[in-house]
TORVEX-218854 format. One line per field, with one value per residue (C-alpha): y, z negated, x; residue number from 0; residue in three letters. Coordinates in steps of 0.2 Angstrom, whole numbers, always signed. Layout:
N
Y <- Y, ...
Z <- Z, ...
X <- X, ...
num <- NUM, ...
residuo <- ALA, ...
//
This chain:
186
Y <- -143, -129, -119, -127, -122, -103, -105, -111, -98, -82, -88, -89, -72, -65, -73, -65, -48, -48, -55, -41, -28, -35, -34, -21, -12, -24, -10, +7, +14, +33, +35, +35, +42, +56, +59, +61, +74, +84, +85, +89, +103, +109, +108, +121, +134, +126, +124, +125, +111, +103, +107, +99, +85, +82, +85, +72, +58, +64, +48, +39, +50, +49, +31, +30, +46, +37, +21, +24, +43, +53, +69, +64, +72, +90, +91, +88, +101, +113, +111, +113, +127, +135, +133, +124, +113, +104, +97, +94, +83, +76, +73, +65, +51, +48, +44, +32, +23, +21, +13, +3, -1, -5, -19, -28, -26, -36, -47, -52, -56, -66, -75, -90, -89, -88, -81, -66, -63, -60, -50, -39, -38, -36, -20, -14, -17, -8, +7, +6, +8, +26, +27, +22, +37, +51, +40, +41, +25, +19, +20, +12, +0, -7, -3, -14, -30, -28, -30, -42, -53, -50, -56, -74, -77, -81, -94, -103, -118, -124, -135, -150, -146, -147, -135, -127, -117, -115, -98, -89, -78, -74, -67, -60, -51, -45, -37, -28, -18, -16, -8, +3, +11, +14, +24, +34, +40, +51
Z <- +195, +202, +193, +177, +177, +178, +167, +154, +159, +160, +139, +135, +143, +134, +116, +117, +121, +108, +93, +98, +93, +78, +70, +76, +69, +51, +53, +49, +35, +34, +16, +20, +37, +27, +15, +27, +38, +23, +16, +33, +36, +17, +19, +34, +22, +36, +23, +37, +48, +28, +30, +43, +42, +25, +31, +48, +33, +25, +23, +17, +1, -3, -3, -12, -23, -26, -29, -39, -46, -46, -45, -29, -15, -23, -32, -18, -6, -19, -23, -5, -3, -18, -9, -24, -18, -34, -37, -17, -24, -38, -28, -15, -28, -37, -17, -17, -33, -30, -15, -26, -40, -21, -16, -32, -31, -16, -21, -37, -26, -13, -30, -22, -3, -7, +10, +6, -10, -7, +10, -2, -17, -2, +3, -16, -17, -1, -11, -27, -17, -10, -26, -36, -30, -41, -56, -73, -74, -90, -82, -66, -75, -80, -68, -58, -69, -70, -53, -50, -65, -54, -39, -49, -55, -37, -37, -23, -13, -10, +7, +8, -10, -14, -26, -29, -42, -49, -49, -65, -65, -85, -81, -66, -72, -88, -81, -67, -82, -88, -68, -69, -86, -80, -64, -74, -81, -66
X <- -21, -15, -32, -28, -11, -15, -29, -16, -6, -18, -23, -6, -4, -19, -15, +2, -5, -17, -3, +8, -8, -13, +4, +6, -12, -7, +6, -2, -3, -9, -5, +13, +11, +1, +11, +30, +20, +15, +31, +36, +27, +28, +46, +44, +32, +20, +5, -7, -2, -2, -18, -23, -14, -23, -41, -36, -34, -45, -56, -42, -38, -60, -57, -43, -51, -68, -58, -43, -42, -55, -46, -35, -41, -48, -32, -20, -32, -30, -11, -10, -21, -8, +6, +13, +22, +30, +12, +8, +25, +15, -2, +8, +17, -1, -6, +7, +1, -16, -12, +0, -17, -26, -14, -12, -33, -31, -18, -30, -46, -37, -25, -33, -26, -6, -2, -13, -9, +10, +6, -4, +12, +23, +14, +14, +30, +33, +23, +30, +50, +42, +34, +53, +62, +54, +48, +60, +71, +60, +46, +53, +60, +44, +32, +47, +45, +26, +27, +37, +28, +13, +22, +29, +9, +4, +11, +18, +12, +30, +34, +23, +20, +40, +41, +26, +19, +2, -7, -8, -22, -22, -6, -7, -22, -12, +2, -9, -15, +1, +3, -12, -7, +9, +3, -10, +3, +9
num <- 0, 1, 2, 3, 4, 5, 6, 7, 8, 9, 10, 11, 12, 13, 14, 15, 16, 17, 18, 19, 20, 21, 22, 23, 24, 25, 26, 27, 28, 29, 30, 31, 32, 33, 34, 35, 36, 37, 38, 39, 40, 41, 42, 43, 44, 45, 46, 47, 48, 49, 50, 51, 52, 53, 54, 55, 56, 57, 58, 59, 60, 61, 62, 63, 64, 65, 66, 67, 68, 69, 70, 71, 72, 73, 74, 75, 76, 77, 78, 79, 80, 81, 82, 83, 84, 85, 86, 87, 88, 89, 90, 91, 92, 93, 94, 95, 96, 97, 98, 99, 100, 101, 102, 103, 104, 105, 106, 107, 108, 109, 110, 111, 112, 113, 114, 115, 116, 117, 118, 119, 120, 121, 122, 123, 124, 125, 126, 127, 128, 129, 130, 131, 132, 133, 134, 135, 136, 137, 138, 139, 140, 141, 142, 143, 144, 145, 146, 147, 148, 149, 150, 151, 152, 153, 154, 155, 156, 157, 158, 159, 160, 161, 162, 163, 164, 165, 166, 167, 168, 169, 170, 171, 172, 173, 174, 175, 176, 177, 178, 179, 180, 181, 182, 183, 184, 185
residuo <- MET, LYS, LYS, TYR, ILE, ILE, LEU, VAL, LEU, ILE, SER, LEU, ILE, ALA, SER, ILE, ASN, LEU, GLN, ALA, TYR, SER, TYR, ALA, ALA, ALA, GLY, LYS, GLU, PRO, THR, ILE, ASP, SER, ARG, GLU, GLY, ILE, LEU, GLY, ALA, ILE, ASN, SER, ASP, ASN, PHE, VAL, LEU, ALA, LYS, GLU, ILE, LEU, GLU, LYS, ASN, LYS, ASP, ASN, TYR, LEU, TYR, LEU, THR, LYS, GLU, PHE, ASN, GLU, LYS, LEU, PHE, SER, SER, LEU, GLU, SER, SER, ILE, LEU, GLU, LYS, ASP, LYS, GLN, LYS, ILE, ASN, LYS, TRP, LEU, ASP, VAL, SER, ILE, ALA, THR, GLU, ILE, GLN, ARG, ARG, LEU, ASP, GLY, GLY, LEU, LYS, ASN, ILE, ASP, ASN, PHE, ASN, ILE, ALA, LYS, VAL, MET, LEU, ALA, LYS, ALA, ASP, LYS, PHE, TYR, LYS, LEU, LEU, SER, VAL, SER, LEU, ASP, LYS, GLU, LEU, ASP, LYS, LYS, LEU, LYS, GLU, ALA, LEU, PHE, GLN, CYS, MET, ASP, SER, ILE, GLY, ASN, PRO, GLY, LEU, PHE, GLY, VAL, GLY, ALA, LYS, PRO, VAL, ASN, LYS, GLU, LYS, TYR, ILE, GLU, ASN, LYS, LYS, ILE, VAL, ASP, GLU, LEU, LEU, LYS, SER, LEU
//
């Protein structure tokens, strides 16, 4: 009996540690972290540090370049080398825009799994809020509405079926296209 209690306690403690670890890993966002680091560096006129941060996060930026914007990495890199703060800000905004697209793609791929789709769209919203401050009012309004429509499109399983709302994949795709077009205009 004593061994059984000890085993239960050990497995309980182990599961608590695993949950804490997976929660921490889920919160890492290299694009946000590197953006903040690069902005901090260029605000101090430390373009060497900005280039080091870009290099440290090169794999992430190359993925976003390959999947969403073929000019992202090379343009951000050359802007840093040219010490052009305005262009650096523009390309950092583009990197945030690509993350929104990435999360919307994830939402579409998982549209039949409400919990995963909801997490993807919550992350898209997190990136939208970072980008929103640098958008003009009209573009911001359109982007916010299209993202809201995507969120609305994933439906809701309800609580034990009460309040359930079906998925509307066509509406999601339509609004995702709007978001993609708006973000490409940056």
